[in-house]
PQR file with spaces between the fields and no chain letter, atoms N, CA, C, O and H, PARSE charges and radii, in Angstrom:
ATOM       1  N    MET     1     -38.044   76.310  -51.144 -0.4000 1.5000
ATOM       2  CA   MET     1     -36.995   75.821  -50.267 -0.0000 2.0000
ATOM       3  C    MET     1     -37.321   76.242  -48.834  0.5500 1.7000
ATOM       4  O    MET     1     -37.778   77.355  -48.575 -0.5500 1.4000
ATOM       5  N    SER     2     -37.075   75.330  -47.935 -0.4000 1.5000
ATOM       6  CA   SER     2     -37.280   75.599  -46.514 -0.0000 2.0000
ATOM       7  C    SER     2     -35.963   75.402  -45.781  0.5500 1.7000
ATOM       8  O    SER     2     -35.136   74.584  -46.184 -0.5500 1.4000
ATOM       9  H    SER     2     -36.704   74.425  -48.145  0.4000 1.0000
ATOM      10  N    ARG     3     -35.773   76.153  -44.708 -0.4000 1.5000
ATOM      11  CA   ARG     3     -34.564   76.028  -43.897 -0.0000 2.0000
ATOM      12  C    ARG     3     -34.888   75.191  -42.671  0.5500 1.7000
ATOM      13  O    ARG     3     -35.872   75.429  -41.971 -0.5500 1.4000
ATOM      14  H    ARG     3     -36.445   76.817  -44.382  0.4000 1.0000
ATOM      15  N    TYR     4     -34.030   74.203  -42.430 -0.4000 1.5000
ATOM      16  CA   TYR     4     -34.189   73.313  -41.286 -0.0000 2.0000
ATOM      17  C    TYR     4     -32.934   73.345  -40.428  0.5500 1.7000
ATOM      18  O    TYR     4     -31.831   73.575  -40.922 -0.5500 1.4000
ATOM      19  H    TYR     4     -33.230   74.010  -42.998  0.4000 1.0000
ATOM      20  N    PHE     5     -33.121   73.110  -39.138 -0.4000 1.5000
ATOM      21  CA   PHE     5     -32.035   73.091  -38.174 -0.0000 2.0000
ATOM      22  C    PHE     5     -32.014   71.714  -37.523  0.5500 1.7000
ATOM      23  O    PHE     5     -33.027   71.251  -36.999 -0.5500 1.4000
ATOM      24  H    PHE     5     -34.018   72.923  -38.736  0.4000 1.0000
ATOM      25  N    ILE     6     -30.857   71.066  -37.560 -0.4000 1.5000
ATOM      26  CA   ILE     6     -30.717   69.703  -37.055 -0.0000 2.0000
ATOM      27  C    ILE     6     -30.089   69.739  -35.665  0.5500 1.7000
ATOM      28  O    ILE     6     -29.101   70.436  -35.430 -0.5500 1.4000
ATOM      29  H    ILE     6     -30.035   71.443  -37.985  0.4000 1.0000
ATOM      30  N    SER     7     -30.674   68.986  -34.763 -0.4000 1.5000
ATOM      31  CA   SER     7     -30.175   68.887  -33.396 -0.0000 2.0000
ATOM      32  C    SER     7     -29.881   67.423  -33.075  0.5500 1.7000
ATOM      33  O    SER     7     -30.727   66.552  -33.279 -0.5500 1.4000
ATOM      34  H    SER     7     -31.476   68.420  -34.953  0.4000 1.0000
ATOM      35  N    THR     8     -28.669   67.160  -32.568 -0.4000 1.5000
ATOM      36  CA   THR     8     -28.278   65.814  -32.146 -0.0000 2.0000
ATOM      37  C    THR     8     -27.648   65.923  -30.763  0.5500 1.7000
ATOM      38  O    THR     8     -27.520   67.019  -30.218 -0.5500 1.4000
ATOM      39  H    THR     8     -27.982   67.868  -32.402  0.4000 1.0000
ATOM      40  N    THR     9     -27.257   64.791  -30.203 -0.4000 1.5000
ATOM      41  CA   THR     9     -26.575   64.824  -28.909 -0.0000 2.0000
ATOM      42  C    THR     9     -25.221   65.511  -29.021  0.5500 1.7000
ATOM      43  O    THR     9     -24.648   65.927  -28.013 -0.5500 1.4000
ATOM      44  H    THR     9     -27.361   63.901  -30.646  0.4000 1.0000
ATOM      45  N    ASN    10     -24.708   65.632  -30.243 -0.4000 1.5000
ATOM      46  CA   ASN    10     -23.427   66.298  -30.465 -0.0000 2.0000
ATOM      47  C    ASN    10     -23.563   67.808  -30.602  0.5500 1.7000
ATOM      48  O    ASN    10     -22.552   68.511  -30.609 -0.5500 1.4000
ATOM      49  H    ASN    10     -25.174   65.295  -31.061  0.4000 1.0000
ATOM      50  N    GLY    11     -24.774   68.322  -30.711 -0.4000 1.5000
ATOM      51  CA   GLY    11     -24.948   69.760  -30.841 -0.0000 2.0000
ATOM      52  C    GLY    11     -26.172   70.145  -31.649  0.5500 1.7000
ATOM      53  O    GLY    11     -26.925   69.297  -32.126 -0.5500 1.4000
ATOM      54  H    GLY    11     -25.595   67.751  -30.706  0.4000 1.0000
ATOM      55  N    HIS    12     -26.349   71.458  -31.787 -0.4000 1.5000
ATOM      56  CA   HIS    12     -27.489   72.014  -32.518 -0.0000 2.0000
ATOM      57  C    HIS    12     -26.959   72.922  -33.618  0.5500 1.7000
ATOM      58  O    HIS    12     -26.138   73.805  -33.373 -0.5500 1.4000
ATOM      59  H    HIS    12     -25.737   72.147  -31.399  0.4000 1.0000
ATOM      60  N    GLU    13     -27.436   72.693  -34.817 -0.4000 1.5000
ATOM      61  CA   GLU    13     -27.015   73.493  -35.961 -0.0000 2.0000
ATOM      62  C    GLU    13     -27.590   74.907  -35.849  0.5500 1.7000
ATOM      63  O    GLU    13     -28.790   75.072  -35.627 -0.5500 1.4000
ATOM      64  H    GLU    13     -28.103   71.975  -35.016  0.4000 1.0000
ATOM      65  N    VAL    14     -26.745   75.919  -36.000 -0.4000 1.5000
ATOM      66  CA   VAL    14     -27.218   77.295  -35.851 -0.0000 2.0000
ATOM      67  C    VAL    14     -27.459   77.992  -37.188  0.5500 1.7000
ATOM      68  O    VAL    14     -28.248   78.935  -37.246 -0.5500 1.4000
ATOM      69  H    VAL    14     -25.771   75.785  -36.180  0.4000 1.0000
ATOM      70  N    GLU    15     -26.809   77.558  -38.254 -0.4000 1.5000
ATOM      71  CA   GLU    15     -26.999   78.187  -39.558 -0.0000 2.0000
ATOM      72  C    GLU    15     -28.150   77.563  -40.331  0.5500 1.7000
ATOM      73  O    GLU    15     -28.784   78.227  -41.151 -0.5500 1.4000
ATOM      74  H    GLU    15     -26.168   76.792  -38.208  0.4000 1.0000
ATOM      75  N    GLY    16     -28.417   76.307  -40.075 -0.4000 1.5000
ATOM      76  CA   GLY    16     -29.478   75.613  -40.785 -0.0000 2.0000
ATOM      77  C    GLY    16     -29.060   75.225  -42.190  0.5500 1.7000
ATOM      78  O    GLY    16     -27.984   75.589  -42.665 -0.5500 1.4000
ATOM      79  H    GLY    16     -27.902   75.768  -39.409  0.4000 1.0000
ATOM      80  N    VAL    17     -29.930   74.485  -42.834 -0.4000 1.5000
ATOM      81  CA   VAL    17     -29.676   74.032  -44.195 -0.0000 2.0000
ATOM      82  C    VAL    17     -30.973   74.167  -44.991  0.5500 1.7000
ATOM      83  O    VAL    17     -32.050   73.819  -44.507 -0.5500 1.4000
ATOM      84  H    VAL    17     -30.804   74.189  -42.448  0.4000 1.0000
ATOM      85  N    GLU    18     -30.857   74.676  -46.217 -0.4000 1.5000
ATOM      86  CA   GLU    18     -32.035   74.818  -47.072 -0.0000 2.0000
ATOM      87  C    GLU    18     -32.240   73.537  -47.865  0.5500 1.7000
ATOM      88  O    GLU    18     -31.327   73.041  -48.524 -0.5500 1.4000
ATOM      89  H    GLU    18     -29.982   74.959  -46.611  0.4000 1.0000
ATOM      90  N    LEU    19     -33.455   73.014  -47.788 -0.4000 1.5000
ATOM      91  CA   LEU    19     -33.802   71.777  -48.483 -0.0000 2.0000
ATOM      92  C    LEU    19     -35.109   71.965  -49.240  0.5500 1.7000
ATOM      93  O    LEU    19     -35.909   72.844  -48.923 -0.5500 1.4000
ATOM      94  H    LEU    19     -34.197   73.418  -47.252  0.4000 1.0000
ATOM      95  N    SER    20     -35.305   71.125  -50.240 -0.4000 1.5000
ATOM      96  CA   SER    20     -36.490   71.257  -51.094 -0.0000 2.0000
ATOM      97  C    SER    20     -37.773   70.771  -50.439  0.5500 1.7000
ATOM      98  O    SER    20     -38.863   71.130  -50.885 -0.5500 1.4000
ATOM      99  H    SER    20     -34.655   70.411  -50.498  0.4000 1.0000
ATOM     100  N    GLY    21     -37.668   69.962  -49.391 -0.4000 1.5000
ATOM     101  CA   GLY    21     -38.884   69.481  -48.734 -0.0000 2.0000
ATOM     102  C    GLY    21     -38.598   68.362  -47.758  0.5500 1.7000
ATOM     103  O    GLY    21     -37.451   68.098  -47.397 -0.5500 1.4000
ATOM     104  H    GLY    21     -36.783   69.671  -49.028  0.4000 1.0000
ATOM     105  N    ARG    22     -39.684   67.702  -47.336 -0.4000 1.5000
ATOM     106  CA   ARG    22     -39.569   66.656  -46.313 -0.0000 2.0000
ATOM     107  C    ARG    22     -38.769   65.446  -46.784  0.5500 1.7000
ATOM     108  O    ARG    22     -38.057   64.835  -45.987 -0.5500 1.4000
ATOM     109  H    ARG    22     -40.615   67.916  -47.629  0.4000 1.0000
ATOM     110  N    GLY    23     -38.871   65.092  -48.050 -0.4000 1.5000
ATOM     111  CA   GLY    23     -38.100   63.964  -48.566 -0.0000 2.0000
ATOM     112  C    GLY    23     -36.603   64.214  -48.460  0.5500 1.7000
ATOM     113  O    GLY    23     -35.842   63.328  -48.071 -0.5500 1.4000
ATOM     114  H    GLY    23     -39.449   65.589  -48.697  0.4000 1.0000
ATOM     115  N    ALA    24     -36.187   65.424  -48.809 -0.4000 1.5000
ATOM     116  CA   ALA    24     -34.772   65.788  -48.706 -0.0000 2.0000
ATOM     117  C    ALA    24     -34.337   65.836  -47.244  0.5500 1.7000
ATOM     118  O    ALA    24     -33.212   65.459  -46.916 -0.5500 1.4000
ATOM     119  H    ALA    24     -36.805   66.144  -49.126  0.4000 1.0000
ATOM     120  N    LEU    25     -35.220   66.297  -46.372 -0.4000 1.5000
ATOM     121  CA   LEU    25     -34.917   66.324  -44.938 -0.0000 2.0000
ATOM     122  C    LEU    25     -34.760   64.903  -44.409  0.5500 1.7000
ATOM     123  O    LEU    25     -33.836   64.626  -43.644 -0.5500 1.4000
ATOM     124  H    LEU    25     -36.134   66.603  -46.639  0.4000 1.0000
ATOM     125  N    ARG    26     -35.637   64.018  -44.801 -0.4000 1.5000
ATOM     126  CA   ARG    26     -35.567   62.612  -44.375 -0.0000 2.0000
ATOM     127  C    ARG    26     -34.238   61.994  -44.814  0.5500 1.7000
ATOM     128  O    ARG    26     -33.596   61.288  -44.036 -0.5500 1.4000
ATOM     129  H    ARG    26     -36.388   64.243  -45.423  0.4000 1.0000
ATOM     130  N    ALA    27     -33.827   62.251  -46.040 -0.4000 1.5000
ATOM     131  CA   ALA    27     -32.556   61.721  -46.546 -0.0000 2.0000
ATOM     132  C    ALA    27     -31.374   62.299  -45.770  0.5500 1.7000
ATOM     133  O    ALA    27     -30.430   61.578  -45.447 -0.5500 1.4000
ATOM     134  H    ALA    27     -34.347   62.824  -46.672  0.4000 1.0000
ATOM     135  N    LEU    28     -31.424   63.592  -45.472 -0.4000 1.5000
ATOM     136  CA   LEU    28     -30.349   64.226  -44.706 -0.0000 2.0000
ATOM     137  C    LEU    28     -30.248   63.631  -43.306  0.5500 1.7000
ATOM     138  O    LEU    28     -29.146   63.360  -42.828 -0.5500 1.4000
ATOM     139  H    LEU    28     -32.190   64.178  -45.735  0.4000 1.0000
ATOM     140  N    LEU    29     -31.378   63.425  -42.649 -0.4000 1.5000
ATOM     141  CA   LEU    29     -31.354   62.823  -41.312 -0.0000 2.0000
ATOM     142  C    LEU    29     -30.787   61.407  -41.370  0.5500 1.7000
ATOM     143  O    LEU    29     -30.041   61.007  -40.476 -0.5500 1.4000
ATOM     144  H    LEU    29     -32.273   63.645  -43.037  0.4000 1.0000
ATOM     145  N    GLY    30     -31.123   60.655  -42.392 -0.4000 1.5000
ATOM     146  CA   GLY    30     -30.573   59.306  -42.552 -0.0000 2.0000
ATOM     147  C    GLY    30     -29.063   59.329  -42.701  0.5500 1.7000
ATOM     148  O    GLY    30     -28.363   58.531  -42.077 -0.5500 1.4000
ATOM     149  H    GLY    30     -31.728   60.980  -43.118  0.4000 1.0000
ATOM     150  N    ARG    31     -28.557   60.236  -43.521 -0.4000 1.5000
ATOM     151  CA   ARG    31     -27.105   60.350  -43.701 -0.0000 2.0000
ATOM     152  C    ARG    31     -26.430   60.822  -42.422  0.5500 1.7000
ATOM     153  O    ARG    31     -25.343   60.359  -42.079 -0.5500 1.4000
ATOM     154  H    ARG    31     -29.125   60.885  -44.028  0.4000 1.0000
ATOM     155  N    THR    32     -27.079   61.746  -41.717 -0.4000 1.5000
ATOM     156  CA   THR    32     -26.528   62.261  -40.462 -0.0000 2.0000
ATOM     157  C    THR    32     -26.404   61.152  -39.427  0.5500 1.7000
ATOM     158  O    THR    32     -25.358   61.010  -38.795 -0.5500 1.4000
ATOM     159  H    THR    32     -27.962   62.122  -41.996  0.4000 1.0000
ATOM     160  N    LEU    33     -27.457   60.367  -39.249 -0.4000 1.5000
ATOM     161  CA   LEU    33     -27.422   59.293  -38.255 -0.0000 2.0000
ATOM     162  C    LEU    33     -26.421   58.210  -38.637  0.5500 1.7000
ATOM     163  O    LEU    33     -25.747   57.656  -37.769 -0.5500 1.4000
ATOM     164  H    LEU    33     -28.307   60.482  -39.763  0.4000 1.0000
ATOM     165  N    THR    34     -26.320   57.909  -39.914 -0.4000 1.5000
ATOM     166  CA   THR    34     -25.340   56.924  -40.368 -0.0000 2.0000
ATOM     167  C    THR    34     -23.925   57.387  -40.035  0.5500 1.7000
ATOM     168  O    THR    34     -23.107   56.596  -39.567 -0.5500 1.4000
ATOM     169  H    THR    34     -26.867   58.360  -40.619  0.4000 1.0000
ATOM     170  N    ALA    35     -23.636   58.656  -40.274 -0.4000 1.5000
ATOM     171  CA   ALA    35     -22.306   59.196  -39.976 -0.0000 2.0000
ATOM     172  C    ALA    35     -22.028   59.191  -38.477  0.5500 1.7000
ATOM     173  O    ALA    35     -20.923   58.856  -38.051 -0.5500 1.4000
ATOM     174  H    ALA    35     -24.301   59.298  -40.655  0.4000 1.0000
ATOM     175  N    ILE    36     -23.027   59.562  -37.677 -0.4000 1.5000
ATOM     176  CA   ILE    36     -22.842   59.567  -36.222 -0.0000 2.0000
ATOM     177  C    ILE    36     -22.567   58.156  -35.722  0.5500 1.7000
ATOM     178  O    ILE    36     -21.636   57.947  -34.945 -0.5500 1.4000
ATOM     179  H    ILE    36     -23.925   59.835  -38.023  0.4000 1.0000
ATOM     180  N    LEU    37     -23.364   57.186  -36.155 -0.4000 1.5000
ATOM     181  CA   LEU    37     -23.137   55.802  -35.728 -0.0000 2.0000
ATOM     182  C    LEU    37     -21.749   55.327  -36.148  0.5500 1.7000
ATOM     183  O    LEU    37     -21.057   54.662  -35.377 -0.5500 1.4000
ATOM     184  H    LEU    37     -24.121   57.356  -36.786  0.4000 1.0000
ATOM     185  N    HIS    38     -21.350   55.663  -37.349 -0.4000 1.5000
ATOM     186  CA   HIS    38     -20.031   55.266  -37.837 -0.0000 2.0000
ATOM     187  C    HIS    38     -18.937   55.832  -36.942  0.5500 1.7000
ATOM     188  O    HIS    38     -18.045   55.099  -36.514 -0.5500 1.4000
ATOM     189  H    HIS    38     -21.912   56.203  -37.975  0.4000 1.0000
ATOM     190  N    ASP    39     -18.998   57.117  -36.657 -0.4000 1.5000
ATOM     191  CA   ASP    39     -17.959   57.778  -35.865 -0.0000 2.0000
ATOM     192  C    ASP    39     -18.003   57.379  -34.398  0.5500 1.7000
ATOM     193  O    ASP    39     -16.978   57.007  -33.826 -0.5500 1.4000
ATOM     194  H    ASP    39     -19.723   57.712  -37.005  0.4000 1.0000
ATOM     195  N    GLU    40     -19.170   57.453  -33.788 -0.4000 1.5000
ATOM     196  CA   GLU    40     -19.293   57.203  -32.354 -0.0000 2.0000
ATOM     197  C    GLU    40     -19.098   55.733  -31.999  0.5500 1.7000
ATOM     198  O    GLU    40     -18.504   55.426  -30.965 -0.5500 1.4000
ATOM     199  H    GLU    40     -20.003   57.756  -34.252  0.4000 1.0000
ATOM     200  N    CYS    41     -19.578   54.837  -32.822 -0.4000 1.5000
ATOM     201  CA   CYS    41     -19.424   53.408  -32.547 -0.0000 2.0000
ATOM     202  C    CYS    41     -17.942   53.042  -32.562  0.5500 1.7000
ATOM     203  O    CYS    41     -17.491   52.225  -31.759 -0.5500 1.4000
ATOM     204  H    CYS    41     -20.060   55.087  -33.661  0.4000 1.0000
ATOM     205  N    ALA    42     -17.198   53.639  -33.464 -0.4000 1.5000
ATOM     206  CA   ALA    42     -15.764   53.370  -33.542 -0.0000 2.0000
ATOM     207  C    ALA    42     -15.029   53.907  -32.315  0.5500 1.7000
ATOM     208  O    ALA    42     -14.017   53.339  -31.903 -0.5500 1.4000
ATOM     209  H    ALA    42     -17.564   54.302  -34.116  0.4000 1.0000
ATOM     210  N    ILE    43     -15.528   54.996  -31.727 -0.4000 1.5000
ATOM     211  CA   ILE    43     -14.858   55.623  -30.586 -0.0000 2.0000
ATOM     212  C    ILE    43     -15.243   54.963  -29.274  0.5500 1.7000
ATOM     213  O    ILE    43     -14.371   54.541  -28.514 -0.5500 1.4000
ATOM     214  H    ILE    43     -16.350   55.458  -32.062  0.4000 1.0000
ATOM     215  N    ASP    44     -16.523   54.871  -29.000 -0.4000 1.5000
ATOM     216  CA   ASP    44     -16.942   54.408  -27.669 -0.0000 2.0000
ATOM     217  C    ASP    44     -17.968   53.277  -27.682  0.5500 1.7000
ATOM     218  O    ASP    44     -18.529   52.944  -26.638 -0.5500 1.4000
ATOM     219  H    ASP    44     -17.231   55.214  -29.617  0.4000 1.0000
ATOM     220  N    GLY    45     -18.217   52.691  -28.834 -0.4000 1.5000
ATOM     221  CA   GLY    45     -19.150   51.570  -28.901 -0.0000 2.0000
ATOM     222  C    GLY    45     -20.613   51.958  -28.852  0.5500 1.7000
ATOM     223  O    GLY    45     -21.467   51.104  -28.609 -0.5500 1.4000
ATOM     224  H    GLY    45     -17.761   52.962  -29.682  0.4000 1.0000
ATOM     225  N    SER    46     -20.925   53.231  -29.077 -0.4000 1.5000
ATOM     226  CA   SER    46     -22.323   53.676  -29.070 -0.0000 2.0000
ATOM     227  C    SER    46     -23.150   52.841  -30.033  0.5500 1.7000
ATOM     228  O    SER    46     -22.689   52.480  -31.116 -0.5500 1.4000
ATOM     229  H    SER    46     -20.231   53.925  -29.274  0.4000 1.0000
ATOM     230  N    LYS    47     -24.372   52.540  -29.627 -0.4000 1.5000
ATOM     231  CA   LYS    47     -25.240   51.699  -30.443 -0.0000 2.0000
ATOM     232  C    LYS    47     -26.506   52.413  -30.889  0.5500 1.7000
ATOM     233  O    LYS    47     -27.262   51.874  -31.696 -0.5500 1.4000
ATOM     234  H    LYS    47     -24.746   52.833  -28.747  0.4000 1.0000
ATOM     235  N    GLU    48     -26.750   53.608  -30.384 -0.4000 1.5000
ATOM     236  CA   GLU    48     -27.990   54.304  -30.707 -0.0000 2.0000
ATOM     237  C    GLU    48     -27.715   55.795  -30.828  0.5500 1.7000
ATOM     238  O    GLU    48     -26.899   56.349  -30.091 -0.5500 1.4000
ATOM     239  H    GLU    48     -26.136   54.047  -29.728  0.4000 1.0000
ATOM     240  N    CYS    49     -28.394   56.428  -31.750 -0.4000 1.5000
ATOM     241  CA   CYS    49     -28.296   57.880  -31.875 -0.0000 2.0000
ATOM     242  C    CYS    49     -29.634   58.417  -32.382  0.5500 1.7000
ATOM     243  O    CYS    49     -30.456   57.677  -32.922 -0.5500 1.4000
ATOM     244  H    CYS    49     -29.057   55.978  -32.348  0.4000 1.0000
ATOM     245  N    SER    50     -29.828   59.705  -32.196 -0.4000 1.5000
ATOM     246  CA   SER    50     -31.072   60.324  -32.646 -0.0000 2.0000
ATOM     247  C    SER    50     -30.802   61.746  -33.108  0.5500 1.7000
ATOM     248  O    SER    50     -29.783   62.350  -32.773 -0.5500 1.4000
ATOM     249  H    SER    50     -29.161   60.307  -31.757  0.4000 1.0000
ATOM     250  N    ALA    51     -31.734   62.255  -33.880 -0.4000 1.5000
ATOM     251  CA   ALA    51     -31.648   63.622  -34.380 -0.0000 2.0000
ATOM     252  C    ALA    51     -33.056   64.184  -34.479  0.5500 1.7000
ATOM     253  O    ALA    51     -34.028   63.454  -34.673 -0.5500 1.4000
ATOM     254  H    ALA    51     -32.561   61.764  -34.152  0.4000 1.0000
ATOM     255  N    ARG    52     -33.136   65.488  -34.341 -0.4000 1.5000
ATOM     256  CA   ARG    52     -34.407   66.196  -34.500 -0.0000 2.0000
ATOM     257  C    ARG    52     -34.206   67.330  -35.485  0.5500 1.7000
ATOM     258  O    ARG    52     -33.141   67.944  -35.542 -0.5500 1.4000
ATOM     259  H    ARG    52     -32.346   66.080  -34.184  0.4000 1.0000
ATOM     260  N    ALA    53     -35.244   67.599  -36.259 -0.4000 1.5000
ATOM     261  CA   ALA    53     -35.199   68.686  -37.228 -0.0000 2.0000
ATOM     262  C    ALA    53     -36.274   69.707  -36.877  0.5500 1.7000
ATOM     263  O    ALA    53     -37.429   69.361  -36.628 -0.5500 1.4000
ATOM     264  H    ALA    53     -36.110   67.100  -36.213  0.4000 1.0000
ATOM     265  N    TYR    54     -35.868   70.963  -36.863 -0.4000 1.5000
ATOM     266  CA   TYR    54     -36.767   72.071  -36.548 -0.0000 2.0000
ATOM     267  C    TYR    54     -36.853   73.003  -37.749  0.5500 1.7000
ATOM     268  O    TYR    54     -35.896   73.136  -38.512 -0.5500 1.4000
ATOM     269  H    TYR    54     -34.930   71.244  -37.065  0.4000 1.0000
ATOM     270  N    ASP    55     -38.002   73.643  -37.911 -0.4000 1.5000
ATOM     271  CA   ASP    55     -38.135   74.630  -38.980 -0.0000 2.0000
ATOM     272  C    ASP    55     -37.642   75.985  -38.474  0.5500 1.7000
ATOM     273  O    ASP    55     -37.160   76.093  -37.346 -0.5500 1.4000
ATOM     274  H    ASP    55     -38.780   73.535  -37.292  0.4000 1.0000
ATOM     275  N    GLU    56     -37.761   77.006  -39.302 -0.4000 1.5000
ATOM     276  CA   GLU    56     -37.264   78.341  -38.952 -0.0000 2.0000
ATOM     277  C    GLU    56     -37.989   78.955  -37.761  0.5500 1.7000
ATOM     278  O    GLU    56     -37.450   79.842  -37.100 -0.5500 1.4000
ATOM     279  H    GLU    56     -38.153   76.918  -40.218  0.4000 1.0000
ATOM     280  N    ASP    57     -39.197   78.495  -37.483 -0.4000 1.5000
ATOM     281  CA   ASP    57     -39.957   79.002  -36.343 -0.0000 2.0000
ATOM     282  C    ASP    57     -39.649   78.240  -35.060  0.5500 1.7000
ATOM     283  O    ASP    57     -40.211   78.541  -34.007 -0.5500 1.4000
ATOM     284  H    ASP    57     -39.635   77.774  -38.021  0.4000 1.0000
ATOM     285  N    GLY    58     -38.756   77.250  -35.145 -0.4000 1.5000
ATOM     286  CA   GLY    58     -38.405   76.455  -33.980 -0.0000 2.0000
ATOM     287  C    GLY    58     -39.341   75.293  -33.719  0.5500 1.7000
ATOM     288  O    GLY    58     -39.253   74.644  -32.677 -0.5500 1.4000
ATOM     289  H    GLY    58     -38.299   77.006  -36.001  0.4000 1.0000
ATOM     290  N    LYS    59     -40.240   75.023  -34.659 -0.4000 1.5000
ATOM     291  CA   LYS    59     -41.189   73.914  -34.509 -0.0000 2.0000
ATOM     292  C    LYS    59     -40.521   72.598  -34.914  0.5500 1.7000
ATOM     293  O    LYS    59     -39.897   72.507  -35.971 -0.5500 1.4000
ATOM     294  H    LYS    59     -40.312   75.550  -35.505  0.4000 1.0000
ATOM     295  N    LEU    60     -40.659   71.581  -34.059 -0.4000 1.5000
ATOM     296  CA   LEU    60     -40.150   70.250  -34.373 -0.0000 2.0000
ATOM     297  C    LEU    60     -40.947   69.687  -35.544  0.5500 1.7000
ATOM     298  O    LEU    60     -42.171   69.579  -35.468 -0.5500 1.4000
ATOM     299  H    LEU    60     -41.166   71.654  -33.200  0.4000 1.0000
ATOM     300  N    VAL    61     -40.257   69.325  -36.630 -0.4000 1.5000
ATOM     301  CA   VAL    61     -40.953   68.821  -37.813 -0.0000 2.0000
ATOM     302  C    VAL    61     -40.634   67.361  -38.121  0.5500 1.7000
ATOM     303  O    VAL    61     -41.386   66.706  -38.844 -0.5500 1.4000
ATOM     304  H    VAL    61     -39.263   69.413  -36.692  0.4000 1.0000
ATOM     305  N    MET    62     -39.518   66.838  -37.578 -0.4000 1.5000
ATOM     306  CA   MET    62     -39.175   65.443  -37.851 -0.0000 2.0000
ATOM     307  C    MET    62     -38.183   64.941  -36.805  0.5500 1.7000
ATOM     308  O    MET    62     -37.300   65.671  -36.355 -0.5500 1.4000
ATOM     309  H    MET    62     -38.907   67.370  -36.991  0.4000 1.0000
ATOM     310  N    ARG    63     -38.355   63.679  -36.432 -0.4000 1.5000
ATOM     311  CA   ARG    63     -37.425   63.001  -35.527 -0.0000 2.0000
ATOM     312  C    ARG    63     -36.911   61.752  -36.212  0.5500 1.7000
ATOM     313  O    ARG    63     -37.622   61.118  -36.991 -0.5500 1.4000
ATOM     314  H    ARG    63     -39.073   63.086  -36.797  0.4000 1.0000
ATOM     315  N    ALA    64     -35.667   61.404  -35.914 -0.4000 1.5000
ATOM     316  CA   ALA    64     -35.094   60.179  -36.474 -0.0000 2.0000
ATOM     317  C    ALA    64     -34.261   59.495  -35.396  0.5500 1.7000
ATOM     318  O    ALA    64     -33.630   60.145  -34.563 -0.5500 1.4000
ATOM     319  H    ALA    64     -35.089   61.919  -35.280  0.4000 1.0000
ATOM     320  N    ARG    65     -34.277   58.171  -35.436 -0.4000 1.5000
ATOM     321  CA   ARG    65     -33.497   57.393  -34.475 -0.0000 2.0000
ATOM     322  C    ARG    65     -32.917   56.194  -35.204  0.5500 1.7000
ATOM     323  O    ARG    65     -33.587   55.569  -36.027 -0.5500 1.4000
ATOM     324  H    ARG    65     -34.789   57.642  -36.113  0.4000 1.0000
ATOM     325  N    ALA    66     -31.674   55.881  -34.896 -0.4000 1.5000
ATOM     326  CA   ALA    66     -31.029   54.711  -35.499 -0.0000 2.0000
ATOM     327  C    ALA    66     -30.371   53.894  -34.399  0.5500 1.7000
ATOM     328  O    ALA    66     -29.793   54.434  -33.456 -0.5500 1.4000
ATOM     329  H    ALA    66     -31.131   56.389  -34.227  0.4000 1.0000
ATOM     330  N    THR    67     -30.473   52.587  -34.543 -0.4000 1.5000
ATOM     331  CA   THR    67     -29.884   51.665  -33.583 -0.0000 2.0000
ATOM     332  C    THR    67     -29.135   50.583  -34.337  0.5500 1.7000
ATOM     333  O    THR    67     -29.587   50.098  -35.374 -0.5500 1.4000
ATOM     334  H    THR    67     -30.943   52.149  -35.309  0.4000 1.0000
ATOM     335  N    ILE    68     -27.990   50.216  -33.801 -0.4000 1.5000
ATOM     336  CA   ILE    68     -27.254   49.089  -34.360 -0.0000 2.0000
ATOM     337  C    ILE    68     -27.080   48.065  -33.243  0.5500 1.7000
ATOM     338  O    ILE    68     -26.753   48.413  -32.109 -0.5500 1.4000
ATOM     339  H    ILE    68     -27.623   50.610  -32.959  0.4000 1.0000
ATOM     340  N    ASP    69     -27.301   46.821  -33.578 -0.4000 1.5000
ATOM     341  CA   ASP    69     -27.199   45.753  -32.580 -0.0000 2.0000
ATOM     342  C    ASP    69     -26.350   44.631  -33.164  0.5500 1.7000
ATOM     343  O    ASP    69     -26.716   44.014  -34.165 -0.5500 1.4000
ATOM     344  H    ASP    69     -27.567   46.538  -34.500  0.4000 1.0000
ATOM     345  N    ILE    70     -25.218   44.377  -32.530 -0.4000 1.5000
ATOM     346  CA   ILE    70     -24.316   43.324  -32.980 -0.0000 2.0000
ATOM     347  C    ILE    70     -24.220   42.301  -31.858  0.5500 1.7000
ATOM     348  O    ILE    70     -23.826   42.631  -30.739 -0.5500 1.4000
ATOM     349  H    ILE    70     -24.921   44.878  -31.717  0.4000 1.0000
ATOM     350  N    THR    71     -24.582   41.056  -32.161 -0.4000 1.5000
ATOM     351  CA   THR    71     -24.632   40.014  -31.141 -0.0000 2.0000
ATOM     352  C    THR    71     -23.779   38.819  -31.548  0.5500 1.7000
ATOM     353  O    THR    71     -23.911   38.295  -32.654 -0.5500 1.4000
ATOM     354  H    THR    71     -24.902   40.788  -33.069  0.4000 1.0000
ATOM     355  N    ASP    72     -22.906   38.397  -30.644 -0.4000 1.5000
ATOM     356  CA   ASP    72     -22.156   37.155  -30.868 -0.0000 2.0000
ATOM     357  C    ASP    72     -23.109   35.978  -30.738  0.5500 1.7000
ATOM     358  O    ASP    72     -24.027   36.008  -29.918 -0.5500 1.4000
ATOM     359  H    ASP    72     -22.798   38.823  -29.745  0.4000 1.0000
ATOM     360  N    GLN    73     -22.902   34.959  -31.529 -0.4000 1.5000
ATOM     361  CA   GLN    73     -23.736   33.752  -31.469 -0.0000 2.0000
ATOM     362  C    GLN    73     -22.892   32.565  -31.055  0.5500 1.7000
ATOM     363  O    GLN    73     -23.405   31.452  -30.945 -0.5500 1.4000
ATOM     364  H    GLN    73     -22.156   34.935  -32.195  0.4000 1.0000
């Protein structure tokens, strides 16, 4: 198990989360970005969000970005 710390525009996690590996981290980042888009889009119409994951040594190990685009036709 490895401990990862997630950083978004909403803040930086200080306790971290223990995950089994990169696949679990990828899934967590996907769920995190989905939740942020859901919440922020409803509040202020945000269309893009991002997150970064750091290991216990502070090394950036993964980045994720999500964008939603809704266009009237």
